Backbone as CSV, one residue per row, in Angstrom:
resi,resn,N_x,N_y,N_z,CA_x,CA_y,CA_z,C_x,C_y,C_z
1,UNK,97.090,40.211,160.263,96.593,39.405,159.175,96.283,40.576,157.962
2,UNK,96.507,40.090,156.882,96.110,40.988,155.753,95.839,40.178,154.444
3,UNK,94.944,40.707,153.670,94.464,40.075,152.468,94.885,41.070,151.259
4,UNK,96.107,40.873,150.558,96.439,41.778,149.566,95.457,41.634,148.316
5,UNK,95.250,42.816,147.717,94.444,42.854,146.517,95.158,43.659,145.469
6,UNK,95.448,42.868,144.449,96.201,43.487,143.235,95.133,44.001,142.193
7,UNK,95.807,44.919,141.456,94.978,45.593,140.317,96.053,46.083,139.366
8,UNK,95.606,46.427,138.164,96.457,47.230,137.194,97.024,46.477,136.162
9,UNK,96.899,45.008,136.099,97.262,44.279,134.993,96.543,44.579,133.645
10,UNK,97.260,44.437,132.609,96.630,44.780,131.346,97.362,44.195,130.127
11,UNK,96.989,44.308,128.968,97.630,43.923,127.856,98.419,45.176,127.146
12,UNK,99.644,45.068,126.878,100.370,46.248,126.399,101.320,45.758,125.313
13,UNK,101.816,46.740,124.544,102.850,46.489,123.524,104.252,46.474,124.227
14,UNK,105.146,45.678,123.591,106.550,45.765,124.134,107.082,47.309,124.086
15,UNK,107.841,47.548,125.070,108.227,49.008,125.383,107.382,49.824,126.075
16,UNK,106.132,49.308,126.390,105.223,50.097,127.089,105.426,49.971,128.631
17,UNK,104.432,50.601,129.339,104.585,50.743,130.901,103.271,50.356,131.507
18,UNK,103.310,49.857,132.711,102.327,49.496,133.569,102.530,49.807,135.050
19,UNK,101.540,50.204,135.767,101.751,50.355,137.139,100.739,49.260,137.845
20,UNK,101.196,48.472,138.548,100.465,47.547,139.372,100.212,48.017,140.784
21,UNK,99.046,47.769,141.293,98.792,48.261,142.734,98.424,47.053,143.573
22,UNK,98.686,47.159,144.846,98.273,46.163,145.824,97.924,46.811,147.070
23,UNK,96.460,46.827,147.309,96.140,47.199,148.530,96.466,46.456,149.776
24,UNK,97.192,46.877,150.720,97.480,46.037,151.884,96.939,46.680,153.197
25,UNK,96.139,47.814,153.047,95.633,48.413,154.142,96.753,48.857,155.200
26,UNK,96.514,48.670,156.440,97.352,49.137,157.407,98.742,48.360,157.425
27,UNK,98.764,47.341,156.644,100.031,46.595,156.560,101.124,47.428,155.877
28,UNK,100.743,48.503,155.164,101.690,49.356,154.446,102.666,49.932,155.495
29,UNK,102.458,49.981,156.718,103.442,50.486,157.692,104.240,49.493,158.297
30,UNK,104.143,48.306,157.835,104.993,47.184,158.452,106.467,47.442,158.055
31,UNK,107.339,47.001,159.071,108.782,46.999,158.761,109.058,45.648,158.042
32,UNK,108.269,44.864,158.071,108.490,43.534,157.334,108.376,43.524,155.859
33,UNK,108.435,42.504,155.257,108.544,42.408,153.824,107.199,42.416,153.097
34,UNK,107.181,43.308,152.164,106.212,43.113,151.096,106.806,42.963,149.775
35,UNK,106.139,42.342,148.888,106.943,42.085,147.595,105.963,41.657,146.482
36,UNK,106.467,41.670,145.326,105.879,41.274,144.010,106.610,40.087,143.507
37,UNK,105.724,39.156,142.921,106.176,37.950,142.323,105.360,37.840,141.063
38,UNK,105.803,36.886,140.325,105.163,36.490,139.101,105.329,35.144,138.666
39,UNK,104.456,34.598,137.841,104.263,33.151,137.534,103.758,33.051,135.976
40,UNK,104.698,32.759,135.151,104.182,32.440,133.725,103.726,31.135,133.485
41,UNK,102.902,30.773,132.586,102.297,29.363,132.404,103.615,28.499,132.165
42,UNK,103.417,27.293,132.929,104.516,26.410,132.780,105.703,26.634,133.525
43,UNK,105.822,27.777,134.236,107.096,28.142,134.912,106.717,28.321,136.372
44,UNK,107.984,28.213,137.179,107.826,28.498,138.659,107.615,29.916,138.843
45,UNK,107.067,30.172,140.059,106.899,31.509,140.615,108.293,32.215,140.755
46,UNK,108.298,33.340,140.455,109.720,34.010,140.690,109.460,35.350,141.358
47,UNK,110.497,35.670,142.179,110.471,37.010,142.920,110.986,38.133,141.980
48,UNK,110.225,39.208,142.031,110.451,40.345,141.206,111.005,41.546,141.998
49,UNK,110.361,41.944,143.069,110.874,43.005,143.752,110.443,42.808,145.175
50,UNK,111.296,43.146,146.193,110.860,43.052,147.598,111.297,44.311,148.378
51,UNK,110.579,44.655,149.341,110.873,45.818,150.181,110.607,45.564,151.605
52,UNK,111.427,45.921,152.440,111.210,46.046,153.966,111.906,47.158,154.539
53,UNK,112.019,47.317,155.850,112.582,48.460,156.431,114.131,48.621,156.286
54,UNK,114.769,47.414,155.849,116.224,47.361,155.657,116.598,47.448,154.289
55,UNK,115.674,47.053,153.392,116.248,46.799,151.999,115.146,46.923,150.919
56,UNK,115.537,47.237,149.707,114.825,47.055,148.617,115.573,46.250,147.550
57,UNK,115.013,45.260,146.991,115.847,44.330,146.079,114.963,44.008,144.853
58,UNK,115.710,43.775,143.718,115.002,43.510,142.548,115.640,42.156,141.886
59,UNK,114.762,41.507,141.130,115.360,40.379,140.363,116.311,41.012,139.200
60,UNK,117.354,40.510,138.798,118.064,41.014,137.804,117.438,41.497,136.605
61,UNK,116.603,40.803,136.076,115.853,41.228,134.861,114.937,42.355,135.187
62,UNK,114.687,42.745,136.362,113.834,43.885,136.655,114.521,45.185,136.945
63,UNK,115.907,44.986,137.402,116.619,46.022,137.659,116.735,47.151,136.544
64,UNK,116.531,48.557,136.797,116.533,49.603,135.888,115.161,49.715,135.151
65,UNK,114.353,48.695,135.207,113.026,48.785,134.483,111.851,48.847,135.387
66,UNK,111.848,48.142,136.598,110.843,48.091,137.546,111.185,48.938,138.839
67,UNK,110.222,49.516,139.375,110.516,50.150,140.706,109.264,49.866,141.677
68,UNK,109.579,49.357,142.822,108.602,49.080,143.936,108.617,50.190,144.981
69,UNK,107.431,50.650,145.302,107.357,51.683,146.227,105.902,51.642,146.964
70,UNK,106.052,52.385,148.029,104.672,52.406,148.988,104.041,53.723,148.818
71,UNK,102.702,53.662,148.568,101.900,54.902,148.766,101.043,54.705,150.078
72,UNK,101.511,55.526,151.060,100.990,55.389,152.422,99.598,55.860,152.435
73,UNK,99.360,56.991,151.728,98.020,57.678,151.791,97.002,56.642,151.280
74,UNK,97.263,55.915,150.305,96.344,54.859,149.642,96.597,53.405,150.388
75,UNK,97.599,53.375,151.075,97.912,52.124,151.850,98.032,51.035,150.794
76,UNK,98.906,51.349,149.775,99.114,50.465,148.556,100.633,50.309,148.297
77,UNK,100.815,49.016,147.893,102.198,48.755,147.387,102.165,48.813,145.955
78,UNK,102.986,49.452,145.276,103.119,49.695,143.813,104.248,49.021,143.118
79,UNK,104.068,48.663,141.986,105.139,48.263,141.049,105.036,48.999,139.764
80,UNK,105.875,49.877,139.601,105.954,50.636,138.264,106.831,49.836,137.321
81,UNK,106.397,49.534,136.153,107.052,48.713,135.175,107.186,49.483,133.871
82,UNK,108.459,49.491,133.456,108.706,50.201,132.216,109.529,49.415,131.106
83,UNK,109.576,49.771,130.008,110.366,48.957,129.005,109.901,47.645,129.021
84,UNK,108.606,47.279,128.966,108.140,45.913,129.198,108.413,45.095,127.996
85,UNK,108.845,43.792,128.109,109.228,42.869,127.192,108.114,41.684,127.197
86,UNK,108.092,41.030,126.108,107.193,39.876,126.047,107.418,38.749,127.187
87,UNK,108.649,38.749,127.411,108.958,37.630,128.597,108.592,38.159,129.887
88,UNK,108.069,39.439,130.133,107.454,39.808,131.315,105.911,39.361,131.405
89,UNK,105.422,38.800,130.448,104.011,38.182,130.425,103.949,37.219,131.598
90,UNK,102.999,37.509,132.487,102.797,36.595,133.635,101.721,37.015,134.528
91,UNK,101.219,36.155,135.474,100.355,36.657,136.485,101.195,37.229,137.492
92,UNK,100.923,38.322,138.006,101.766,39.072,138.996,101.094,39.072,140.385
93,UNK,101.705,38.674,141.391,101.178,38.557,142.785,101.720,39.462,143.667
94,UNK,101.050,39.807,144.518,101.515,40.725,145.648,101.505,39.777,146.977
95,UNK,102.553,39.983,147.858,102.637,39.059,149.021,103.122,40.024,150.206
96,UNK,102.667,39.620,151.449,103.133,40.269,152.634,103.698,39.189,153.544
97,UNK,104.539,39.742,154.459,105.186,38.757,155.370,105.246,39.278,156.685
98,UNK,105.328,38.322,157.701,105.433,38.800,159.127,106.977,38.694,159.530
99,UNK,107.825,38.865,158.408,109.282,38.793,158.873,110.060,39.573,157.710
100,UNK,111.349,39.679,157.882,112.166,40.476,156.983,112.207,39.620,155.695
101,UNK,112.518,40.455,154.681,112.693,39.804,153.249,113.768,38.749,153.258
102,UNK,114.772,38.762,154.051,115.864,37.818,154.049,115.374,36.502,154.406
103,UNK,114.280,36.312,155.157,113.678,35.020,155.442,113.006,34.199,154.245
104,UNK,112.523,35.093,153.405,111.865,34.481,152.175,110.515,33.836,152.538
105,UNK,109.968,34.232,153.558,108.653,33.683,154.013,107.513,34.660,153.897
106,UNK,106.437,34.312,153.127,105.301,35.105,152.915,104.163,34.478,153.359
107,UNK,103.312,34.947,154.333,102.178,34.406,154.783,100.837,34.777,154.047
108,UNK,100.901,35.768,153.306,99.755,36.460,152.804,99.876,36.658,151.271
109,UNK,98.978,36.209,150.473,99.163,36.360,149.098,97.832,36.789,148.530
110,UNK,97.903,37.784,147.469,96.821,38.246,146.661,96.393,37.166,145.743
111,UNK,95.363,37.357,144.853,94.915,36.544,143.901,95.515,36.808,142.512
112,UNK,96.269,37.788,142.319,97.034,38.139,141.072,96.394,39.024,140.205
113,UNK,97.104,39.572,139.292,96.655,40.314,138.252,97.521,40.114,136.986
114,UNK,96.944,39.977,135.854,97.574,39.370,134.651,98.174,40.585,133.753
115,UNK,99.443,40.387,133.377,100.111,41.280,132.666,100.513,40.441,131.365
116,UNK,100.052,40.957,130.187,100.372,40.384,128.828,101.102,41.456,128.058
117,UNK,102.416,41.178,127.568,103.148,42.066,126.804,103.321,41.366,125.281
118,UNK,102.844,42.031,124.347,102.982,41.544,123.026,103.856,42.307,122.139
119,UNK,104.311,41.679,121.104,105.194,42.371,120.279,106.648,42.082,120.248
């Protein structure tokens, strides 16, 4: 069992960068799926980036701009976001799974961190 805790959300100008962090403690060593999702007001939650022992994958709109990676020393899942656009504005959530990413099943969710991109 793990309780992800996100941080790093902020308000930035278009074209700027942010790094989101998600503390998952010992779960950072899992072979199973860890991921980032987002949800904008009035829209459904969408997958942004997922990582497990077999694969790393990104939403098309995130490819080339976002990078998901693990900091084992800090037991943290990170999402580096560059070239931010107003349409990236959303609440960003971190999630952990007891299965590989291909199952699409996530049992553990954080409370979210807000990203707002203006301009």
